[in-house]
N, C-alpha and C positions, 0 to 999 in steps of 0.2 A: 504494500500500500504506500502511495506517495505521501509526502508531508502535506499537511493541511495549509491552505493559503490563509492570509490574513482575513479574507472575506469569509472563509469557512469558520474561522474562529469567531467572527462577528455574528454570523448566522447562528452559531451554537451558543451565543451569549458568553463566550469566554473572553472577549474583548469588547469594551463598551463602544457604542456608536450612537449618533443621533439618528434615530430611525424616522424617516419621513412617511413611509408606507410599507406595509407588509401583507402578504397573503401566503397561501400554501406553496406557491411556486417561485416567488421572488421577493426581494427586499430592496427598498430604495433608502439610501442613507446620504447624509451630507458628507462631502469629501473633507478630510481633515487638513488637506493642503489645497484650498480652493484656488483656481485660476480665474475666477470671476465671482462677483457678489453672490450669484446663485450657481452652485456647482454640486450637483447630485449625482449619485451612482446608482443605477439599476442593476441588480446582481441576481442571477438565477440561484436558487438554493442548491441545485445540483452543480457540482464543480466542473462544468465543462471548461476546458482550457482555452477555447477560442470559439468564435462564431462558426468556424468551419466544423469543429467537433459537434456542436449543438445541431447544426443543419444535417450533418452526416448521420446523426443519431435520430433523425426524423422529428426534431423539435422545432419545426417551423412555426407552430402555434405559440410556443414559448418566445421565440424571437419576435413574432408579431406583438405579443403581449408586452414585451420590454419597450418596444417603440410606442405602442398605444398608451401605456401607462405614463411614459415620460411626456408624450404630447398632451395628455390630459393634465398632468401636473403643470406643464408650461402654461397652459391656459388658466389654471387655477391661480398661478403666481403672476398673471398678467404679463407674461413674456411674449405672448402671441403678437401683441401690438408692436412691440419694439424689435422683436426677433430673438432667436436663440439658436444654439448649435447642439446637435446630437452627434456624438462621436464614439466609434469603437476602434480602439488601437489593437491591432492584431499582429503579434510577433515582434521580434527584436527591433527590426528596422522602423517599425511604427511606434516604438517606445512603450510597448506593453510591459508594464513593470510587475504586474501580478498575473500569474498564469491561471486565472479564473475569469471567464467571460464576464465583462461588465461594460455598461453603456453610460457614457458621460452626458449630462445635460448641463450646458453652460449658458448663462445669460445675465441680464441685469446691468450691462454696460456695453459699449461698443467693443466688439471682440476683434482682435487683430488677426490678420492672416498669417499663416506660417511662412517662414522664409522660403522662397522658391528654390527648387532643386536645380543646381547648376547643370547646364547642358554639357554633355560629354564631348 
């Protein structure tokens, strides 16, 4: 068995977190190192390492639920009017720092674009 991620520890209530929403399949928490005034993470309770693993396991409904819940929350937080960003970092090159699928919701200010990738 692989080592539990920080998100698994949070789901199991072994590490405290500010829980914004929870049901039987997912949990939404505030990011402890926010990159925007609103920075939430939607995390499946099953420890899929990436979106690819979840889709390959047939969890398309779960993936849809992650996006649907964050879109609903963005509306509840009045981010729909000004705009928000939903991001999934997948793998090393995308800076995925926790090997447990999670989706970021960022908003509440003008968000900067990432630096462009230099042409080869």
